[in-house]
DRENDO-1510 file (C-alpha; in Angstrom, 1 decimal, always signed):
<recs>
REC; n; res; u; v; w
REC; 1; UNK; +81.4; +60.5; +52.7 .
REC; 2; UNK; +78.8; +63.1; +53.9 .
REC; 3; UNK; +79.7; +64.9; +57.1 .
REC; 4; UNK; +77.4; +64.4; +60.0 .
REC; 5; UNK; +76.4; +67.4; +62.1 .
REC; 6; UNK; +77.7; +67.1; +65.7 .
REC; 7; UNK; +75.2; +66.2; +68.3 .
REC; 8; UNK; +73.4; +69.1; +69.9 .
REC; 9; UNK; +75.1; +68.4; +73.2 .
REC; 10; UNK; +78.5; +69.0; +71.6 .
REC; 11; UNK; +77.7; +72.5; +70.3 .
REC; 12; UNK; +79.1; +75.3; +72.4 .
REC; 13; UNK; +76.5; +77.1; +74.5 .
REC; 14; UNK; +76.3; +80.8; +74.2 .
REC; 15; UNK; +77.4; +82.8; +77.2 .
REC; 16; UNK; +74.5; +84.6; +78.7 .
REC; 17; UNK; +75.0; +88.4; +79.2 .
REC; 18; UNK; +75.9; +89.6; +82.7 .
REC; 19; UNK; +72.7; +90.8; +84.3 .
REC; 20; UNK; +72.5; +94.5; +85.1 .
REC; 21; UNK; +72.5; +95.4; +88.7 .
REC; 22; UNK; +69.1; +95.6; +90.4 .
REC; 23; UNK; +67.9; +99.2; +90.7 .
REC; 24; UNK; +65.6; +100.8; +93.2 .
REC; 25; UNK; +62.1; +100.5; +91.9 .
REC; 26; UNK; +60.0; +103.7; +91.4 .
REC; 27; UNK; +58.0; +103.9; +94.7 .
REC; 28; UNK; +54.4; +104.8; +94.6 .
REC; 29; UNK; +53.4; +108.3; +95.5 .
REC; 30; UNK; +54.1; +108.7; +99.3 .
REC; 31; UNK; +51.2; +109.0; +101.7 .
REC; 32; UNK; +50.8; +112.2; +103.7 .
REC; 33; UNK; +52.4; +110.4; +106.7 .
REC; 34; UNK; +55.4; +109.5; +104.6 .
REC; 35; UNK; +55.7; +113.0; +103.2 .
REC; 36; UNK; +55.7; +114.3; +106.8 .
REC; 37; UNK; +58.4; +111.9; +107.8 .
REC; 38; UNK; +60.5; +112.9; +104.8 .
REC; 39; UNK; +60.1; +116.6; +105.6 .
REC; 40; UNK; +61.0; +116.0; +109.3 .
REC; 41; UNK; +64.2; +114.1; +108.2 .
REC; 42; UNK; +65.2; +117.0; +105.9 .
REC; 43; UNK; +64.5; +119.5; +108.7 .
REC; 44; UNK; +66.6; +117.5; +111.2 .
REC; 45; UNK; +69.6; +117.2; +108.8 .
REC; 46; UNK; +69.5; +120.9; +107.9 .
REC; 47; UNK; +70.8; +121.3; +111.5 .
REC; 48; UNK; +73.5; +118.7; +111.0 .
REC; 49; UNK; +76.8; +120.2; +109.8 .
REC; 50; UNK; +78.5; +118.0; +107.1 .
REC; 51; UNK; +81.8; +118.1; +105.3 .
REC; 52; UNK; +81.5; +118.9; +101.6 .
REC; 53; UNK; +83.2; +116.7; +99.0 .
REC; 54; UNK; +83.2; +116.3; +95.2 .
REC; 55; UNK; +83.2; +112.8; +93.8 .
REC; 56; UNK; +84.5; +112.3; +90.2 .
REC; 57; UNK; +84.5; +109.3; +87.9 .
REC; 58; UNK; +85.3; +108.5; +84.2 .
REC; 59; UNK; +82.1; +108.6; +82.1 .
REC; 60; UNK; +81.4; +107.4; +78.6 .
REC; 61; UNK; +81.7; +110.9; +77.2 .
REC; 62; UNK; +84.3; +112.3; +79.6 .
REC; 63; UNK; +84.7; +113.2; +83.3 .
REC; 64; UNK; +81.7; +113.2; +85.6 .
REC; 65; UNK; +81.4; +114.6; +89.0 .
REC; 66; UNK; +79.0; +115.7; +91.7 .
REC; 67; UNK; +79.0; +117.4; +95.1 .
REC; 68; UNK; +78.3; +115.1; +98.1 .
REC; 69; UNK; +77.9; +115.6; +101.8 .
REC; 70; UNK; +77.2; +111.9; +102.4 .
REC; 71; UNK; +80.8; +110.7; +102.2 .
REC; 72; UNK; +81.8; +109.1; +105.5 .
REC; 73; UNK; +84.7; +106.9; +106.8 .
REC; 74; UNK; +83.3; +103.4; +107.2 .
REC; 75; UNK; +86.2; +101.1; +108.1 .
REC; 76; UNK; +90.0; +101.3; +108.9 .
REC; 77; UNK; +90.8; +97.7; +108.0 .
REC; 78; UNK; +90.2; +97.5; +105.1 .
REC; 79; UNK; +90.0; +101.2; +104.5 .
REC; 80; UNK; +86.5; +101.8; +103.3 .
REC; 81; UNK; +84.3; +104.9; +102.7 .
REC; 82; UNK; +80.6; +105.2; +102.0 .
REC; 83; UNK; +78.5; +107.7; +100.1 .
REC; 84; UNK; +75.0; +107.9; +98.5 .
REC; 85; UNK; +73.5; +109.1; +95.3 .
REC; 86; UNK; +69.9; +109.7; +94.4 .
REC; 87; UNK; +68.5; +106.9; +92.2 .
REC; 88; UNK; +67.0; +109.6; +90.0 .
REC; 89; UNK; +70.4; +111.2; +89.2 .
REC; 90; UNK; +71.6; +111.3; +85.7 .
REC; 91; UNK; +75.0; +110.1; +87.1 .
REC; 92; UNK; +73.7; +106.7; +88.1 .
REC; 93; UNK; +74.6; +105.0; +84.8 .
REC; 94; UNK; +78.2; +106.2; +85.2 .
REC; 95; UNK; +78.2; +105.0; +88.7 .
REC; 96; UNK; +77.3; +101.5; +87.6 .
REC; 97; UNK; +79.8; +101.5; +84.8 .
REC; 98; UNK; +82.8; +102.8; +86.8 .
REC; 99; UNK; +85.2; +100.7; +88.7 .
REC; 100; UNK; +86.8; +103.5; +90.6 .
REC; 101; UNK; +86.1; +107.0; +91.8 .
REC; 102; UNK; +87.9; +109.9; +93.5 .
REC; 103; UNK; +86.7; +111.7; +96.6 .
REC; 104; UNK; +87.9; +115.3; +97.0 .
REC; 105; UNK; +87.6; +116.9; +100.5 .
REC; 106; UNK; +87.0; +120.6; +99.9 .
REC; 107; UNK; +88.6; +123.5; +101.7 .
REC; 108; UNK; +86.8; +126.5; +103.3 .
REC; 109; UNK; +87.3; +128.7; +100.2 .
REC; 110; UNK; +86.0; +126.3; +97.6 .
REC; 111; UNK; +82.2; +126.9; +98.1 .
REC; 112; UNK; +82.0; +128.1; +94.4 .
REC; 113; UNK; +83.5; +124.9; +93.2 .
REC; 114; UNK; +81.0; +122.9; +95.4 .
REC; 115; UNK; +78.1; +124.9; +94.0 .
REC; 116; UNK; +79.2; +124.4; +90.4 .
REC; 117; UNK; +79.3; +120.6; +90.8 .
REC; 118; UNK; +75.8; +120.7; +92.4 .
REC; 119; UNK; +74.2; +122.7; +89.6 .
REC; 120; UNK; +72.1; +120.6; +87.2 .
REC; 121; UNK; +73.3; +121.0; +83.6 .
REC; 122; UNK; +76.5; +122.9; +84.4 .
REC; 123; UNK; +79.7; +122.2; +82.4 .
REC; 124; UNK; +81.4; +121.2; +85.7 .
REC; 125; UNK; +84.9; +120.6; +84.2 .
REC; 126; UNK; +85.1; +123.7; +82.1 .
REC; 127; UNK; +87.1; +126.7; +83.3 .
REC; 128; UNK; +87.6; +127.9; +86.0 .
REC; 129; UNK; +87.6; +124.3; +87.2 .
REC; 130; UNK; +91.2; +123.0; +87.2 .
REC; 131; UNK; +91.6; +119.3; +86.8 .
REC; 132; UNK; +93.8; +116.6; +85.2 .
REC; 133; UNK; +93.6; +112.9; +84.7 .
REC; 134; UNK; +95.5; +110.7; +87.1 .
REC; 135; UNK; +97.9; +108.1; +85.7 .
REC; 136; UNK; +95.1; +105.6; +86.2 .
REC; 137; UNK; +92.6; +107.8; +84.2 .
REC; 138; UNK; +90.3; +109.2; +86.8 .
REC; 139; UNK; +89.7; +113.0; +86.8 .
REC; 140; UNK; +91.5; +114.8; +89.7 .
REC; 141; UNK; +90.5; +118.3; +90.8 .
REC; 142; UNK; +94.0; +119.8; +91.2 .
REC; 143; UNK; +93.0; +122.4; +93.8 .
REC; 144; UNK; +91.8; +119.9; +96.3 .
REC; 145; UNK; +93.9; +119.7; +99.5 .
REC; 146; UNK; +93.0; +116.1; +100.2 .
REC; 147; UNK; +91.8; +113.4; +97.8 .
REC; 148; UNK; +91.2; +109.6; +97.9 .
REC; 149; UNK; +91.1; +107.3; +94.9 .
REC; 150; UNK; +88.8; +104.4; +95.7 .
REC; 151; UNK; +87.7; +101.1; +94.1 .
REC; 152; UNK; +84.0; +100.6; +94.2 .
REC; 153; UNK; +83.1; +97.4; +96.1 .
REC; 154; UNK; +79.4; +97.5; +96.5 .
REC; 155; UNK; +76.4; +99.3; +95.1 .
REC; 156; UNK; +73.4; +98.8; +97.3 .
REC; 157; UNK; +69.9; +100.0; +96.6 .
REC; 158; UNK; +68.6; +101.8; +99.7 .
REC; 159; UNK; +65.2; +103.4; +99.4 .
REC; 160; UNK; +65.3; +106.2; +96.8 .
REC; 161; UNK; +69.2; +106.2; +96.8 .
REC; 162; UNK; +72.2; +104.1; +96.0 .
REC; 163; UNK; +74.6; +103.4; +98.9 .
REC; 164; UNK; +78.1; +103.0; +97.6 .
REC; 165; UNK; +80.9; +101.3; +99.5 .
REC; 166; UNK; +84.4; +101.9; +98.2 .
REC; 167; UNK; +87.9; +100.9; +99.2 .
REC; 168; UNK; +90.6; +103.5; +99.4 .
REC; 169; UNK; +93.6; +102.4; +97.3 .
REC; 170; UNK; +95.5; +105.8; +97.1 .
REC; 171; UNK; +95.3; +109.1; +99.0 .
REC; 172; UNK; +97.0; +112.4; +99.2 .
REC; 173; UNK; +96.9; +115.2; +101.8 .
REC; 174; UNK; +98.8; +118.1; +100.2 .
REC; 175; UNK; +98.1; +120.6; +103.0 .
REC; 176; UNK; +96.1; +121.2; +106.1 .
REC; 177; UNK; +93.2; +123.5; +105.3 .
REC; 178; UNK; +90.1; +124.5; +107.2 .
REC; 179; UNK; +87.3; +122.4; +105.8 .
REC; 180; UNK; +84.2; +123.4; +103.8 .
REC; 181; UNK; +81.1; +122.6; +105.8 .
REC; 182; UNK; +77.4; +122.7; +104.7 .
REC; 183; UNK; +74.8; +123.6; +107.3 .
REC; 184; UNK; +71.2; +124.9; +107.2 .
REC; 185; UNK; +71.4; +125.5; +103.4 .
REC; 186; UNK; +74.7; +127.4; +103.4 .
REC; 187; UNK; +78.4; +127.0; +103.4 .
REC; 188; UNK; +80.8; +127.7; +106.3 .
REC; 189; UNK; +83.9; +126.4; +107.9 .
REC; 190; UNK; +85.3; +125.2; +111.2 .
REC; 191; UNK; +88.5; +126.2; +113.0 .
REC; 192; UNK; +89.8; +122.8; +113.9 .
REC; 193; UNK; +89.9; +121.1; +117.3 .
REC; 194; UNK; +92.9; +121.6; +119.5 .
REC; 195; UNK; +94.1; +118.3; +120.8 .
REC; 196; UNK; +96.1; +117.4; +124.0 .
REC; 197; UNK; +98.9; +115.4; +122.6 .
REC; 198; UNK; +98.3; +112.2; +120.7 .
REC; 199; UNK; +94.6; +111.5; +119.9 .
REC; 200; UNK; +93.0; +108.6; +121.8 .
REC; 201; UNK; +90.2; +106.5; +120.5 .
REC; 202; UNK; +86.7; +107.3; +121.7 .
REC; 203; UNK; +83.8; +104.9; +121.9 .
REC; 204; UNK; +82.1; +106.2; +118.7 .
REC; 205; UNK; +83.1; +105.6; +115.1 .
REC; 206; UNK; +86.6; +105.9; +113.8 .
REC; 207; UNK; +86.3; +109.6; +113.3 .
REC; 208; UNK; +85.6; +110.4; +117.0 .
REC; 209; UNK; +88.6; +111.3; +119.1 .
REC; 210; UNK; +89.1; +112.8; +122.6 .
REC; 211; UNK; +89.8; +116.5; +122.1 .
REC; 212; UNK; +88.7; +120.0; +123.1 .
REC; 213; UNK; +86.1; +121.4; +120.8 .
REC; 214; UNK; +87.0; +123.7; +118.0 .
REC; 215; UNK; +85.4; +127.0; +117.1 .
REC; 216; UNK; +82.8; +127.2; +114.3 .
REC; 217; UNK; +82.9; +130.2; +112.0 .
REC; 218; UNK; +80.4; +131.6; +109.4 .
</recs>
């Protein structure tokens, strides 16, 4: 007897591909007023001292990393950090493909390492950069005094940048070094605050604590 084809409703339906994450659209050329506001923002934040970090991830062709001053503590429970990356960066495809990243908090004497990871086209993981893969595969800069391995939770388009929210799943603080700080186009450091006994919470974010001020150094 001839076999009859199964009814169309019985055929398995193909699984649609997972849609790519929405990306910030290319904005039109900014008006003069917008350009002025952008310049004012840059000018204001040149006067804001920020800690310097390097963020690393696994890429399709090997380790990928970039220097960032946007890393900030976001939440204690769960432990979350945030950072941002320009939507025009060549690292954006890696950021969308990666599940995890490693944030390295740089020490006062690592300004050359920070500059290397901020240089377009540089072979950032070549000597003299010292690194190794973690057991979970992510590239670790072995000279970093403090590092955090994080699982990416959200990638949020925000203006001409991506805002990343990541959960800290592992961290190490090998030693207590003076930090590397970026201010007004140059690198410096800060001799840390002297506290009176145990820190007490302030009314600001989780990084603000009652203490006597430290001493900035060039």
